[in-house]
C-alpha positions in Angstrom: -72.6 -43.5 -54.9 -71.9 -45.8 -52.0 -70.7 -44.4 -48.7 -67.1 -45.5 -49.0 -66.7 -44.0 -52.4 -68.4 -40.8 -51.2 -65.9 -40.6 -48.3 -62.9 -41.0 -50.6 -64.3 -38.3 -52.9 -64.8 -36.0 -49.9 -61.3 -36.5 -48.7 -60.0 -35.6 -52.1 -62.3 -32.5 -52.1 -61.1 -31.5 -48.7 -57.5 -31.6 -49.7 -58.4 -29.4 -52.7 -60.2 -27.0 -50.5 -57.0 -26.7 -48.4 -55.2 -25.7 -51.6 -53.7 -29.1 -52.4 -50.6 -28.3 -50.2 -47.5 -30.3 -50.6 -47.8 -31.5 -47.0 -51.0 -32.8 -45.6 -51.5 -34.5 -42.2 -54.4 -36.8 -41.3 -56.1 -37.7 -38.0 -58.9 -40.2 -37.5 -61.6 -40.0 -34.8 -63.8 -43.0 -33.9 -66.8 -40.6 -33.2 -67.7 -37.8 -35.6 -69.2 -35.9 -32.7 -65.8 -35.2 -31.2 -63.7 -32.2 -32.1 -60.0 -31.6 -32.2 -58.7 -31.1 -28.6 -55.6 -32.5 -26.9 -55.9 -34.8 -23.9 -54.7 -32.2 -21.4 -57.4 -29.7 -22.4 -60.1 -32.3 -22.0 -59.7 -31.8 -18.2 -61.1 -28.6 -16.7 -58.0 -28.2 -14.6 -55.6 -29.6 -17.2 -53.6 -26.4 -17.6 -53.2 -26.1 -13.8 -51.7 -29.6 -13.7 -49.5 -29.4 -16.8 -46.3 -28.6 -14.9 -46.9 -31.2 -12.2 -47.5 -33.9 -14.9 -44.4 -33.0 -16.8 -42.0 -32.6 -13.8 -43.2 -35.8 -12.2 -43.0 -37.9 -15.3 -39.5 -36.6 -16.1 -38.4 -37.2 -12.5 -39.3 -40.8 -12.5 -38.8 -41.6 -16.2 -35.1 -40.5 -16.2 -34.4 -43.7 -14.2 -36.3 -45.9 -16.6 -35.7 -44.5 -20.1 -32.7 -43.1 -21.9 -32.4 -39.4 -21.0 -33.9 -37.4 -23.8 -32.2 -34.5 -25.6 -35.0 -32.0 -25.0 -38.2 -31.2 -23.1 -40.2 -31.9 -26.3 -38.9 -35.4 -26.4 -39.9 -36.0 -22.8 -43.4 -34.7 -23.9 -43.4 -37.1 -26.8 -42.8 -40.0 -24.4 -45.6 -38.7 -22.1 -48.0 -38.8 -25.1 -46.8 -42.2 -26.0 -47.6 -43.6 -22.6 -50.9 -41.9 -22.2 -50.1 -39.0 -19.9 -52.2 -36.0 -20.7 -50.4 -33.4 -22.8 -51.2 -30.4 -25.0 -50.1 -32.5 -28.0 -52.4 -33.8 -30.7 -51.3 -36.8 -32.8 -51.4 -36.6 -36.6 -50.0 -38.8 -39.4 -48.5 -38.2 -42.8 -50.3 -41.4 -43.9 -54.0 -41.6 -44.8 -54.2 -45.3 -43.9 -52.9 -44.7 -40.3 -55.6 -42.1 -39.7 -58.2 -44.5 -41.1 -57.0 -47.2 -38.6 -57.6 -44.8 -35.8 -61.0 -43.8 -37.2 -62.5 -47.3 -37.6 -60.0 -49.8 -36.3 -60.2 -51.8 -33.1 -61.4 -48.8 -31.0 -64.4 -48.1 -33.2 -67.9 -48.7 -31.8 -70.3 -50.2 -34.2 -73.1 -47.9 -35.5 -71.4 -44.6 -35.1 -70.1 -42.2 -37.8 -66.4 -41.7 -37.6 -64.4 -38.8 -39.0 -61.2 -38.0 -40.8 -59.4 -34.6 -40.3 -57.0 -33.1 -42.9 -54.5 -30.5 -41.9 -52.3 -28.1 -43.8 -49.6 -27.7 -41.1 -47.9 -24.8 -42.7 -51.1 -22.8 -43.0 -52.0 -23.5 -39.4 -48.6 -22.1 -38.3 -49.2 -18.9 -40.3 -52.3 -18.4 -38.1 -50.0 -18.2 -35.1 -47.4 -16.1 -36.8 -44.9 -18.9 -37.4 -43.4 -19.1 -40.8 -42.3 -22.7 -40.8 -43.0 -26.1 -39.4 -40.7 -26.6 -36.4 -38.3 -29.5 -36.6 -37.8 -31.0 -33.1 -35.3 -31.2 -31.4 -33.4 -29.2 -34.1 -35.4 -26.0 -33.5 -35.5 -26.3 -29.8 -33.7 -23.0 -29.1 -36.3 -21.0 -30.9 -39.3 -23.1 -29.8 -38.8 -24.1 -26.2 -41.7 -25.9 -24.6 -41.5 -24.5 -21.1 -40.7 -20.9 -22.1 -43.5 -20.6 -24.7 -46.3 -22.6 -23.0 -45.6 -22.1 -19.4 -44.1 -18.6 -19.4 -45.5 -17.2 -22.7 -42.1 -16.0 -23.8 -41.0 -14.8 -26.4 -44.6 -15.1 -27.5 -48.0 -16.6 -26.4 -49.4 -18.9 -29.1 -52.8 -17.8 -30.4 -53.4 -21.0 -32.3 -52.1 -24.6 -32.3 -48.6 -25.0 -33.8 -47.5 -27.8 -36.1 -44.2 -29.5 -35.5 -42.3 -32.4 -37.0 -40.5 -34.6 -34.5 -37.5 -36.8 -34.9 -39.1 -40.3 -34.8 -37.7 -41.4 -31.5 -39.6 -44.7 -31.0 -40.9 -47.5 -33.1 -44.5 -46.4 -32.9 -43.8 -42.9 -34.2 -41.8 -44.4 -37.1 -44.6 -46.9 -38.0 -47.3 -44.2 -37.7 -45.3 -41.4 -39.4 -46.3 -39.4 -36.4 -46.5 -35.6 -36.4 -47.9 -33.3 -33.8 -49.8 -30.1 -33.2 -49.4 -28.3 -29.9 -52.6 -26.7 -28.5 -52.6 -23.2 -27.2 -54.7 -22.6 -24.1 -58.0 -22.3 -26.0 -60.5 -25.2 -26.1 -62.5 -23.8 -29.1 -62.6 -26.3 -32.1 -59.7 -25.4 -34.3 -61.6 -26.7 -37.4 -64.1 -23.9 -36.8 -61.5 -21.2 -36.0 -59.0 -22.0 -38.8 -61.0 -23.3 -41.8 -58.1 -22.5 -44.2 -55.9 -25.0 -42.4 -58.3 -27.8 -41.3 -61.1 -29.8 -42.9 -63.3 -32.5 -41.4 -64.7 -35.4 -43.4 -67.4 -37.8 -41.9 -67.0 -41.5 -42.4 -70.5 -42.9 -42.3 -71.0 -46.1 -40.3 -72.1 -48.1 -43.3 -68.8 -47.3 -45.0 -66.8 -48.9 -42.2 -66.8 -52.5 -43.6 -65.2 -51.2 -46.9 -62.7 -49.1 -44.8 -61.8 -52.2 -42.9 -61.4 -54.2 -46.1 -59.0 -51.4 -47.3 -57.0 -51.7 -44.1 -56.8 -55.4 -44.4 -55.4 -55.1 -47.9 -53.0 -52.4 -46.8 -51.8 -54.6 -43.8 -52.9 -52.0 -41.3 -53.5 -53.8 -38.0 -52.4 -53.4 -34.3 -49.1 -55.3 -35.0 -48.1 -53.0 -37.9 -49.4 -49.7 -36.3 -48.1 -50.6 -32.8 -44.8 -52.5 -33.5 -44.2 -53.4 -29.9 -45.3 -55.9 -27.3 -48.6 -54.0 -26.7 -49.4 -54.1 -30.4 -48.5 -57.8 -30.6 -50.7 -58.6 -27.7 -53.7 -56.8 -29.2 -53.1 -58.5 -32.6 -53.0 -61.9 -31.0 -56.2 -61.2 -29.1 -58.0 -60.2 -32.2 -56.6 -62.8 -34.7 -55.9 -66.0 -32.8 -59.5 -67.3 -33.0 -60.1 -67.1 -29.2 -63.8 -67.6 -28.3 -65.4 -65.7 -25.4 -66.8 -68.3 -22.9 -69.8 -66.1 -22.1 -70.7 -64.5 -25.4 
């Protein structure tokens, strides 16, 4: 069995191990050595700086962007523009996760990885009986109250939520989120009933990229904005590096 076929088989097996849930989310990593951890928690003082990052971004972005309906939507914009948050991006679409695993950010020779998540099961681990819809469920799941003040509860696991797709990238990527609690322990080890990891071996990457080409997954379709267009043109216009 070749590595690509093996990977597809293991993805199918991982879904079965999660109980073949109706809803599965996917996330791709360019390096299989990395584990699931939001950008804020990758900084040793990230939690100390969380409120400063949020308040400062909101202060200045209100003059640039349309005022958002909720604090969560401000957080989604922060994530979109690369400001560290406790959000972790997922997709409902396998191909999108594959793009992030072995697309333009992949470094040749490394094993990549695909994570599969049962979002409803993960929420059960934190005592939540549904997947929050944001901003519809804002009143019972307030960002500042829960994650800054730990009221009415302090999360003991990441929590899954489904946002309204407020920008073109989120729509194209079918973007979903988990919100990390304060722990930096790998959730795939703590919550095996909710998360599975599948390694994409380096020699399977050419086949994965052929699949992405057939599925029209490229920077222009994944990032349907000027940044995605610029990256698409750099990669596909036939430009030749003068010094390579």
